[in-house]
N, C-alpha and C positions, 0 to 999 in steps of 0.2 A: 461439513456433510451436509448442510441444510438449505445451501446456494444450489447443488446440482440437483437436488429433491425439487424446489422452487423454479428451478428454470426446466424441469421435466412438467411440473404444473401448468408452468405459461405455455409449455408447447404443445401441452394437452388440448389447452383451452385455447389455442389457435394465436393466441398474442406471441409466441415465440419468446426466445432469451438471447439478446443481442450480448458479444462478447466483449469486455475494453478493447480498444485501437491497442497494434503494437507497432514497433519501429519501422514498420514496412509501408508505413502510412506515412502521407505528407505531414510536415509540422511535429513530428516525434521523431527523437532523436532514434539512431541505431540501437536495439537490445532493450528500448524502452518500452514501457506499458503506461497509455492512459487510461486512467478509471475516472468517466466523467459523470457527472450528475444524474443522469439515467442508469448509468451502471450501480453508482452508491446507493440510490432507491432500491434498484433490483435485487444486490446483494441481500436486503432483509436484515442488515446491520443497525444497530441501534447507535453506534460509537465510531469513531474512525478506527477505533484498534479493531473492531469486529468487523468493519468493512476492510482491513487489510486483512484479516486472516481469511475471509471468505473469498477476496478476488485477486491477492498477489500469489501466487502457488510460488514462486522464487523465494520466501521467505518462510522459514521457521519460527514458530513461536512459542514462547514458554509465560505460563502464567503460575502464580503462588498458589497456595490452596484455596484462598478467599476469590479467586478469579481475577486476580489484578495482574496488567502486564509485568512480566520480570524480565525477560529478554527478548531479542530476536536476531536473527543471524541468517545469512543466505544460506541457502540449501547447498550442500557438499563446502567442505572445509576450506578457507582459504589458507589458513594458517595451522599448524599441528600444537601450537603452542600458545597461540591468542585469541582472543574471541575479539572479531572486528563487526562491530554490529554498524547496521546501515547509518548514514546521516538522516535524521530528520531535522526537514525546515518546516517551519508553520507560518506562512504569510512573511518570509524571508528571514525568519527569526529562527536559528539552530537550537533545537529543542535537545536536552541531552537525558530527561527522566521521561523515559515510554508511557509513564501512569499518565503523563499531560493527552496522551492519544485518546484515554478510557474516558478524558473528562470533555472531550470534544464530540457533542452530538451531530449524528451523522446529516440531520436536517439542515444545518449549518456550512455543509460543506459544498463546495464547487468543483473542486475537481483535487486528482491524486494523481503526481507523475511519478514513477518509480523508474530508475535510471540505471544503467547496469553499472559495476566497478569500472568498467573503462570512461563510461562518458562522464560516471562521478565523480572521478579525477581529474576528469577534463574541464570542470566547469565548478566543483567544490575543492579541489586539493587533495593532498594524497592522503589524507584522514578518512577519505570516501571508497575506498578499495573494495567494501563489502556493497557499494552500491548508494543510492540515496534516494528517499522520500520526499518528493517535495510536495507539500498539502499546501492547500486554498482556500480559503473558507470564504462565504459571501458575503461577511465584515473585513474582510480582509483591504489591503492595498490592491 
């Protein structure tokens, strides 16, 4: 909820608020969303988890009572019985614990690429039916 307010304040101040690029632009797979360094800073998030919560509206996030990441799933159920969290890749390494996203400072992020389920299964296999979040850090390869 803070991100729209921040965008409104930026718009009123004359700076404007750019939106993340989507799959309709060159270089981004169809159905994908690229959150670059500029959008990461504009989101106002302090960690990778906060940036994703504010800039990736296709995911529903859950936190425990201490505010730590507990779960993430694609909006709209993909399965009645199973929970299919998205695959998270950080600098080419698959991460299964979402709490790792809360440990990555936003100022170390280079980009976040969110792939749809179709694109995710194409590039990362059948376990990626809920999509893939590809995070590149400034320190990564």
